[in-house]
C-alpha positions as CSV (number, residue, x, y, z in Angstrom):
1,M,0.0,0.0,0.3
2,P,3.0,2.8,0.3
3,A,4.1,2.3,-2.8
4,A,1.2,2.0,-4.3
5,A,0.6,5.4,-2.6
6,L,3.8,6.5,-3.5
7,F,3.0,5.2,-7.2
8,I,0.1,8.0,-7.1
9,V,1.5,10.8,-5.5
10,R,4.6,10.5,-8.2
11,E,2.1,10.1,-11.6
12,R,0.1,13.4,-10.2
13,R,3.0,15.1,-9.9
14,L,4.1,13.5,-13.8
15,V,1.0,14.8,-14.7
16,T,1.5,18.8,-13.0
17,R,4.6,18.8,-14.6
18,G,2.8,18.3,-18.2
19,G,4.9,15.3,-18.2
20,A,3.3,11.5,-19.9
21,P,1.6,9.2,-16.7
22,I,1.9,5.2,-16.5
23,L,-1.3,5.7,-15.0
24,D,-2.8,8.7,-15.0
25,P,-4.5,9.5,-12.1
26,A,-7.7,11.2,-13.4
27,L,-8.7,7.5,-14.5
28,L,-8.7,7.5,-10.2
29,R,-12.1,9.5,-10.6
30,V,-13.7,6.8,-12.6
31,R,-16.4,4.6,-11.1
32,A,-16.0,1.4,-14.0
33,F,-12.1,0.8,-13.8
34,V,-11.8,1.4,-9.7
35,S,-14.7,-1.1,-9.6
36,G,-12.3,-3.6,-11.9
37,L,-9.7,-3.2,-9.8
38,S,-11.3,-3.8,-6.7
39,A,-13.1,-6.6,-8.2
40,S,-9.7,-8.2,-9.4
41,L,-8.1,-8.3,-6.0
42,L,-10.2,-9.9,-5.2
43,F,-11.0,-12.6,-8.0
44,F,-7.4,-12.9,-8.3
45,G,-6.6,-13.1,-5.0
46,A,-9.4,-15.9,-4.5
47,I,-8.3,-18.4,-7.4
48,G,-4.4,-17.3,-7.0
49,S,-4.9,-19.2,-3.5
50,F,-6.6,-21.6,-4.7
51,F,-5.0,-24.1,-6.6
52,L,-1.7,-23.4,-4.6
53,L,-3.5,-24.9,-1.5
54,L,-5.8,-27.3,-3.2
55,A,-2.7,-28.9,-4.4
56,L,-1.3,-29.3,-0.7
57,Y,-4.2,-30.5,0.5
58,L,-5.1,-33.4,-2.0
59,Q,-1.0,-34.5,-2.4
60,L,-0.2,-34.2,1.1
61,G,-3.6,-34.3,3.1
62,T,-5.1,-36.9,1.5
63,G,-1.8,-38.5,0.0
64,R,-2.5,-38.3,-3.7
65,S,0.5,-38.1,-6.0
66,A,0.6,-35.3,-8.6
67,F,0.0,-37.4,-11.1
68,D,-3.6,-37.9,-9.4
69,T,-4.0,-34.2,-8.1
70,G,-4.1,-33.4,-11.8
71,L,-6.5,-35.9,-12.5
72,V,-8.9,-34.4,-10.0
73,I,-8.3,-30.5,-10.4
74,L,-8.6,-31.9,-14.4
75,P,-12.5,-31.0,-14.3
76,Y,-11.5,-27.1,-13.7
77,A,-9.8,-26.4,-16.6
78,V,-12.5,-28.7,-18.0
79,G,-15.6,-26.5,-17.3
80,S,-13.1,-23.4,-17.9
81,I,-12.8,-24.4,-21.8
82,I,-16.9,-25.3,-21.9
83,T,-18.1,-21.8,-20.9
84,S,-15.2,-19.6,-22.1
85,G,-16.2,-19.7,-25.1
86,I,-20.1,-18.6,-24.4
87,G,-17.8,-15.2,-22.5
88,I,-16.2,-14.2,-24.7
89,Q,-18.8,-14.3,-28.3
90,L,-21.6,-12.9,-25.9
91,A,-19.6,-10.5,-23.8
92,A,-20.6,-7.5,-26.0
93,R,-24.2,-8.1,-25.5
94,A,-24.3,-9.4,-21.9
95,G,-21.2,-8.6,-20.2
96,R,-22.3,-7.2,-16.8
97,T,-23.8,-10.5,-16.5
98,L,-21.5,-12.6,-17.6
99,L,-19.0,-11.4,-15.0
100,V,-21.1,-11.4,-12.0
101,T,-22.6,-14.5,-12.7
102,G,-19.4,-16.3,-13.2
103,A,-18.3,-15.1,-9.7
104,L,-20.9,-16.2,-8.2
105,V,-20.9,-19.8,-9.4
106,L,-17.6,-20.1,-8.3
107,A,-18.4,-19.3,-4.7
108,A,-21.1,-22.2,-4.7
109,S,-18.9,-24.3,-5.6
110,Q,-16.7,-23.5,-3.2
111,V,-19.1,-23.8,-0.3
112,T,-20.1,-27.7,-2.2
113,L,-16.6,-27.9,-1.9
114,L,-16.2,-26.9,1.5
115,V,-19.6,-29.2,2.1
116,V,-17.1,-31.9,1.0
117,V,-14.0,-32.1,2.3
118,Q,-15.3,-30.3,6.0
119,D,-16.1,-33.6,7.8
120,G,-12.4,-35.1,7.1
121,A,-13.0,-37.8,4.8
122,D,-11.4,-39.0,2.2
123,P,-13.1,-37.8,-0.7
124,S,-14.0,-39.5,-3.7
125,Y,-12.6,-38.5,-7.1
126,W,-16.1,-37.9,-8.0
127,A,-17.3,-35.8,-4.9
128,L,-14.3,-33.2,-5.9
129,A,-14.9,-33.2,-9.4
130,L,-18.0,-31.7,-9.2
131,P,-17.6,-28.8,-7.7
132,L,-14.3,-28.0,-9.2
133,F,-16.1,-28.9,-12.4
134,L,-18.3,-26.1,-10.9
135,G,-15.1,-23.4,-10.3
136,G,-14.5,-24.4,-14.2
137,L,-17.7,-23.6,-15.2
138,G,-17.8,-19.3,-13.4
139,L,-14.1,-19.1,-14.2
140,G,-14.7,-19.3,-18.1
141,L,-17.9,-17.0,-17.9
142,T,-15.6,-14.5,-16.0
143,A,-12.1,-14.5,-15.7
144,P,-11.7,-13.8,-20.0
145,S,-14.0,-10.8,-20.0
146,L,-12.9,-8.7,-17.5
147,V,-10.7,-6.5,-18.4
148,D,-12.9,-6.0,-21.1
149,V,-15.8,-5.0,-19.1
150,V,-13.9,-2.4,-17.0
151,L,-12.0,-1.0,-20.5
152,A,-15.4,0.1,-21.5
153,G,-15.8,2.5,-18.9
154,V,-12.4,3.6,-19.8
155,P,-11.7,6.6,-22.0
156,A,-9.7,5.3,-25.1
157,A,-6.7,7.4,-25.2
158,D,-6.4,5.4,-22.2
159,A,-7.2,1.7,-22.5
160,G,-3.5,1.0,-22.6
161,A,-2.4,2.1,-19.9
162,A,-5.7,1.3,-18.2
163,G,-5.4,-2.4,-19.4
164,G,-1.9,-2.6,-18.0
165,V,-3.4,-1.6,-14.4
166,L,-5.4,-3.9,-14.1
167,T,-2.9,-6.7,-15.4
168,T,-0.9,-6.0,-13.3
169,V,-3.4,-5.8,-9.8
170,G,-5.1,-9.0,-11.2
171,Q,-1.1,-10.5,-10.5
172,V,-1.3,-8.7,-7.1
173,G,-4.0,-10.1,-6.4
174,N,-2.7,-13.8,-6.8
175,A,0.2,-12.9,-4.7
176,V,-1.7,-11.4,-2.1
177,G,-4.1,-14.0,-1.8
178,V,-1.6,-16.5,-2.0
179,A,0.6,-14.6,1.3
180,V,-2.9,-13.9,3.7
181,L,-4.8,-17.1,2.9
182,G,-1.9,-19.5,3.3
183,L,-1.5,-17.2,6.6
184,V,-4.6,-19.1,7.4
185,F,-4.4,-22.1,6.0
186,F,-1.4,-23.2,8.5
187,D,-2.3,-21.7,10.4
188,A,-5.5,-24.2,10.6
189,L,-3.8,-27.1,10.1
190,G,-0.8,-26.4,13.1
191,S,-4.0,-25.3,15.4
192,S,-5.1,-28.8,14.5
193,L,-2.2,-30.5,14.2
194,A,-1.7,-29.3,18.2
195,T,-4.7,-31.4,19.0
196,G,-3.5,-34.9,18.3
197,A,-6.1,-34.6,14.6
198,T,-4.4,-36.9,11.9
199,R,-2.9,-35.7,8.9
200,L,-6.0,-36.0,6.9
201,T,-8.2,-34.4,9.9
202,G,-5.9,-31.4,9.5
203,Y,-5.3,-30.7,5.5
204,S,-8.8,-31.5,5.9
205,D,-9.4,-28.5,8.8
206,A,-7.1,-25.9,6.7
207,L,-8.7,-26.2,3.8
208,A,-12.1,-26.0,4.9
209,S,-10.8,-23.0,6.9
210,I,-9.8,-20.7,3.4
211,L,-12.9,-21.7,2.0
212,P,-15.6,-19.6,3.1
213,W,-12.8,-16.6,2.9
214,Q,-13.2,-17.3,-0.3
215,V,-16.3,-17.5,-0.4
216,A,-16.4,-13.8,0.6
217,C,-14.1,-12.9,-2.0
218,Y,-15.9,-13.3,-4.9
219,V,-19.5,-12.5,-2.9
220,A,-17.7,-9.7,-3.6
221,A,-15.8,-8.9,-6.7
222,A,-20.0,-10.0,-8.1
223,A,-20.9,-6.7,-6.4
224,L,-18.6,-4.2,-7.1
225,M,-18.8,-5.8,-10.6
226,L,-22.4,-4.3,-10.8
227,L,-20.9,-1.4,-10.6
228,L,-19.0,-1.9,-14.3
229,P,-20.4,-1.8,-17.9
230,R,-23.0,-3.1,-18.9
231,A,-21.0,-4.6,-22.0
232,A,-17.4,-5.1,-23.2
233,T,-16.3,-3.6,-26.0
234,G,-13.7,-4.3,-28.3
235,H,-11.8,-1.0,-26.5
236,G,-12.3,1.5,-23.9
237,G,-14.0,5.3,-24.8
238,S,-17.7,3.6,-25.0
239,A,-18.8,3.4,-21.2
240,D,-22.8,2.4,-20.8
241,A,-24.0,6.5,-18.8
242,D,-24.5,4.1,-15.5
243,T,-20.0,3.5,-15.6
244,G,-19.8,6.7,-13.2
245,G,-18.9,9.7,-15.6
246,P,-15.8,8.2,-17.1
247,P,-13.9,12.0,-18.0
248,S,-13.2,11.9,-21.8
249,R,-10.2,13.7,-24.4
250,A,-10.9,15.0,-27.0
251,T,-9.6,15.1,-30.0
252,G,-6.2,16.5,-30.8
253,S,-6.2,18.3,-27.3
254,G,-4.6,17.1,-24.2
255,T,-7.3,18.6,-21.8
256,R,-11.0,17.0,-20.2
257,R,-14.1,17.9,-21.0
């Protein structure tokens, strides 16, 4: 956060001096852009941490091999493949609806997985495959179109910089998610094992401890996505009237109207 604040201060000073900033600070007054940044941080924070911690649970908790772990996660990829093409095709007409639907489907998948693992037993392949397939469906609806929908509320002149920042924030979300939810996971694991729980029970408790947080991330991201433009465009600059009034650049000038 301090680094982000210093970056914004530097960019504002650069604009004041007539320079070319990496990110025009005026974009931070655009509702669609700020909502998109926040949604991306939450969405990718949950995604990034999930695959790492799920793999730890499957291999160290249930004793599955790396190959078997990959087979368990395969339905997630299959679900994502099924809906990603649909999401891209419909983004120009129903982008925001797709994003919200995808995030809520992901939340539902985590709730289903929580039911499967919370009893501490070793779940069967198909018991795990169902919630993972559901999660893949949600991911395919959301991830491919998120940036395009956000950029629909950004002035065309700033679309390149805004897209780069959105991608960076997604990567930051991955790292933050791993760090924060990783701490929750290992704290729960240590507490469970300290009480004499078996390895499987310990890892089940650890995975169950992070799933509600991931559900909360997806639900919060869905709420923020309601503030995005209704549909995606090929590039920024044609926002809906409900995107928060993004500033636009006058042709051939550097002033905003």
